[in-house]
N, C-alpha and C positions, 0 to 999 in steps of 0.2 A: 540554433547555434550548435554546430557539430561538436561532439565530445572531444575531438582532437584539437579544435580551435578554442574551446572554452577557457583553458587555463590562461592563455596569453591575453584574451579579451578581459577576463576577470582582473588580472593584474593591472592592465592598462586603465580600467575604470577605477580601480582602487587608488591608483596614483593620482587620479583626477578628483578623488573624494566623492565619487558618485555611488550612491547605494545600489546594490546589485541583487536582482532576482534572477538567478542563473537557471539554465535548462538542466534537465537530468540526462545522464549523470554528469558531474562537473569535470571529469577527466576520464581518459580511455583505459588506463591500466594503473597498477599499484604504484609504479615509479612516478607517474604523472600526478596521481593523487597526493602522494607524499611530498613531492616537490611543491605543488600548489599550496597545500595546507601549511607547509613549513615556511613559505615565503611571504605570507600575508601578515600584516599587523593585527594584534589582538582586538583592536577597536574597530575593525572594518565592519561596515554594515552590509552583510551579505546573507541571503537566504536562498534556498533552492526550491524550484517550483515542482515539488512532488505532490501530485494532486490526488492520488488514490485514497489516502486517509481522509480526504475531505469529500469524497463521493457520499451522498446521503446515507445509503444503507451501511456502508463501511464505517462511516462516522458514528452511526447509531450502535453498531456492533462494538466498536472501540469503547464507547461510553458504557455499555453493559459490562464489558470485560473489566473496566476500571471501577465499576460501581460497588463491588463487594458482594453483589447478589449471588454470583457464581462461586463465592469463596476465593480461595487462592488458586489462581489460574496456573496450571502446570503444563497444558498442552494445547497447541493450535494446529489446525490443518487448513492450509490455504491453497485453493485452486481457483484463482481469480485474476492473476496478472503475472506478467513475465519478469524474470530476473530481479533487478533491484526494486521494481514496483511491488512485486509479490513479497519480497523480503522486508520491505518497509512496513507492509501490513502485518507480517509475522512479528516484527519487533514491537510494533504498537500494541497489538493484541496480547502478546505474551508479557509485555512490560519489561523487556530487557533493553539495556542501553548498549554499552560497549563490552558486555560480558564475553568472556572467552567461549568459543564454540568448537565442537568437533563436527565435521561435515562429511557425510557420505552420500553417494548418488549413483544413479544409473539412467539409461535411456532406453525407451521402448518404442518400436514403430509398429503401426497397424494400419490396415486399409480403412479408408473413410470416403464416403461419397462427397465429392467436392461441393462446397456451399458458397455463400456470398464471400466477397473480398472487398478490398478498397475500391476495386473497379466496378463493383455492383453485383447483381445476382448472377448465378451460373447460367450459361447459355445452352449447355448440353449436359447429358449424364456423363460423369467422369469419375473414376476411382483414383484417389491419390494416397500417398503415404503420409500418415499423421505421426508427427514426432512428439512423444511425450517425455518430459524430463521430470524425474522424481528425485528428491533429496531430503535427507533428514538433517536437522540441526540440533545438537545436544548442547544446551546452555546449562551446564551443571545438572540440577534436578528438574529442568524444564526441557520439553521436547517440542520441536516444530517439524511438520511435514510440508514440504513444497511439492506441488504436483500441477503441472501445467502443460498444455499443448497450445501452440499458436493459433490453432483453429478456433479456440474458444471465443475470441474477440468478435467473430462474425458468425460463427456456426449457429444453425437453427437447432442442432441436436446435441451439441457439446456444451453443457451448462457449467457455470461456476459453482463451487461448493466451498462452504466454510464451516469449520468446527472450532469452538472454543470450549475447553473442558476445564472445570474447576472442582474444588473439593466439596462444594455444596450445590453444584448445578452445571449445566452446559447449554450452549447455544449451537444449534445445527441450522445453518442457513438463516431462516427467519423465525425459527421456533425456539422458545426458551423454556427450560424446565429447571426449577431450583427448589431448595428446601427453605421454607420460612422458619421452621424449626424441625427437630429430628423426626416429627410425626406428621408434618404438614407439607406435602408437595404442592407447588404452584406451577401451572402450565399456562403459558401465554405466548404471544408472538409479536414480532416487530410488524407493525401495520403501517404501510406506506399510504400517505394521504395526498392524492392528486386531485386537482379540480378539473372541471370541464367534462366529466363523464356523465353519460345518460342525460338527465334533465338539468344538471348543474350549469348555471349561467355565469360562473365567476371567471370563465376563460380557462384555457388549457395550460396548466403549469403545476409544478411540484411544490407543495406546501411544507411537508416535513414528514417525520417518522415518529410514531407513537407506540407505547406499550403500557398496559395497565393504567390508561388515562393520563399518562405523562408524556410530554413532548421530549423525546430523546434527541431530536434533531429538528432545527428550524432552518429552512432555506433562506440564506441571507440576501439572495437576489430575487426573491419572489416579488412580483408576479411575472418576471421575465420568463419567456418560453424557451427554456434551455434543456439540453440533455443532462444526465447526471454528471458526465465528464466535464461538460461545459460549466456546470454549476461549481464543480470542484476547482476548475481553473480560475473562475471568477473569484472564488473564495481565497485562493492564493494571492490574487491581486489585491483584494480588500485587506487581507492580513498584512501584506507587504506595506500598504499605505499606513496602517496603524503602527506597524513595527518601526518604520522610518520616523513617524511622528512621536515615538516614545510611548504610545498608548497600548502596545502589546509586546510581550516578550518574544523571543525566538520561537518560530512555529515549525520550521524544518531547516535546521542549520546546515552549514557546509560540512560540519563533522558528521551529522546524521547521514547526509547524502554520500559522503566518502565511505562511511561504514557499510551502508547498504550496497554500494557498488563493490566494495572489497569482498563482502560475503558472496555477492553474485559471481565475482571472478573466481573465488575459491570453489564455489559450487560447480562452476563449469569445469574446473580442474579435476574435482572429485569425480564428476560424471565421465570425463574423458579418460582418466587414468584407472578408474575403478578402485581407487585407494581413499581411505579416510584421511582428512586433512584437518589440522588444528590451526586456529587463528593465532595471531601474535599481536601484541600491542602496537599501535601505530601512532604517528605524530599527532593526528587529529584527536586522539583520545584525551589530549590535554588542552584542547581549545575551549 
């Protein structure tokens, strides 16, 4: 569903009393976001299918960030997804809701050997320009760094990077270090558990993510043979079923989707103009 068409379709389904799991983002710009959120009844059953926070490793990182082991989380650095997807991870990891933010940004281009794309593997050697977008978000005394190039989704040599920094520890990609007490450091890691490797005969699928003998994430659609992104999309569908049945609260609301898109729009403006931009309260902050 194109972002330009989403608001009208959402309103039409609302009038028919049909629960909605909308695509990301729910509208194309700030005016459309405000008009959509201001026009819907408060009791509408609507969620948005933002899947990145439900990808296995991201879900495990979010759980660690919220566990208290790292202490009070004050900084995150996310280089894993573009625009509102990356910003959704920032807000989840940092634990900020609709907090006011000051945004600054810039763009950097560099040469990169062309790699795979949606069309498949490269057919010849070719140098291309890689566009990197960098932005900082200051949420009061909390800081987030967004850093992403579109090449990362397919590139063999441009990898994702994640940092979650707290008062008693930090997580860097899959490695965790924290203080059990002032004199006892603990070093551990997020361990991905996949079946079907080597002599394992369970079949090829993702089971979950562990750390220190604890399951931080269990794949809800195992033993289906799905990629991490497909698992996350399936999780959205399962959550939506539970949400409609009243068995689960909101898992990614229209307000959350609007806020992440709003921050992405301001980030683009900050990068384009080179000026710092402050957020303002929006109509969806009260939903």
